C-alpha positions, 0 to 999 in steps of 0.5 A: 169197725168190728172187722177192723177192730177184730184184725187188730185184736187178733195180731196183738194176741198173736205177737203176744203168742210169739214172743212168748215163744221167743227168748234171749240167752246171754254169754254169760248166763246159762238158759234153762227150758222147764216143760210143766215143771221138769227140765227140758232143755238146757242153752249153753250157747247164746243167742235166741231160741223158741220155746213153747209159750207157758204154762206149756214150757217156760226158762230160767237162767242160771249165771255162768260166770266165775262167782266169788264168795267171802266168809260171812261170820267170826266164828272161833276156830279151833287149832292144834294146841286148842288157840281160839283163831278167826281166819277170813277166808273166800272161794272162787266157783262157777255152775258147769251142769245146770242139771245136777246144780238146780235137782241137787243144790238149788234153782239160783246163786244164792242157794248154791253160794249159802250151801257150799259156805257150809262145806268149806267153813267145816272143811276150814275147821277140819283142817285147822284143828290138824295144824299149829297157828305158827303154821297157820300164820305162815309156814304151811299156810299155802298147804292148809288153802290148798287140802281145804279146796280138796276137801271141798271138790271132794264133797262137791263131787259125791254121791249128788254132785253139786254142778259147781266148780271150785277153782280156788280157796284161800285164807285172806285174813288169820289172828287170834280172838280178841281177848287173845290178840290184846293178851299176845300185844302186851306180852309183846310189849312187854318184850320189846320193852325189857329188850330196850332196856336191856340195849339201853344198859348194855350201850350204856355200859359200853360208853362208860367203858369207851368214856374211861378208855379215852380218859385214860388216854389222854392223861397217858398221851398227856403224861407222856407229852409232859415228860417228852416237854420236860426232857426236852427243856432239861436238855436244852437249859443243859445245851444253855447251861453249856454255851452261858459257862463257855461263853462267860468262861470266856469273857469274865466282864461280858458274863457280870455284864449280862447277869446284871440286865438279867437282874434290871429286867427281873426288877423292873418288870411293870412300869409302875416298879419303883426302887429308891437306892443311892447309886453311888453307894450300890453295886447294883448300878455299877455298870451304869456308872461305867466300871465293871469292876475294879480291874474294870475302872483301873484299865 
């Protein structure tokens, strides 16, 4: 029984010893083997690897993927005109040389992110000091990002290289500080109101001008139409008078009869009209008596 226990214990110890000498490197990581605190080997390819058991050798892992660093503070920066602006930015970076990174930066990605954040911010401050707000917001924004990236690369590749590669640096937001932003908004609002009032005044004046012109054209049109109507009416009356004169001249009795009919129509225009006359002595009803004149009676 004691022998069996010894064998089992020996096998377990052997398995533990073997497992401490084996390690797996993921395709997303670098494997760094340390021997008594010094870097012994850097494994860049994924797979199963061997090392001496602790404390003779240890292994740690560093991410080899593309990492993103976002700005972590909102401290204002000064532009060329001494305006205070706040920017948000991000940087894309990766570890390319684990040995140099561990010696000059730190043992993990957080150490590199912390130092890189400081370097990128200082580069932005230096470049923004050379530019106006207009250039930062629109005109030369791409140039600003490119200059910051070049400056950051020169810092991380200096006398003590970091063993990292900065792939991209971009501004995601650039704005005035809150107090200045409120003032700018008020000025913009006042300017928009001024333009709107000016447009309303111009529109009202133009509307009055159009209405006045329309009224003038209406009066001119009505006057011209009235003039033409009166002219036509006068010509018609003249032609009618001529026709009447010609007709009455040919037959005076018909003319007298026609005039009497007009008088009757004018006198009895309504059903309620009433006239009291003596038919025997009134010239008004002589047509109804069968005589138009003395000559007509004789005939």
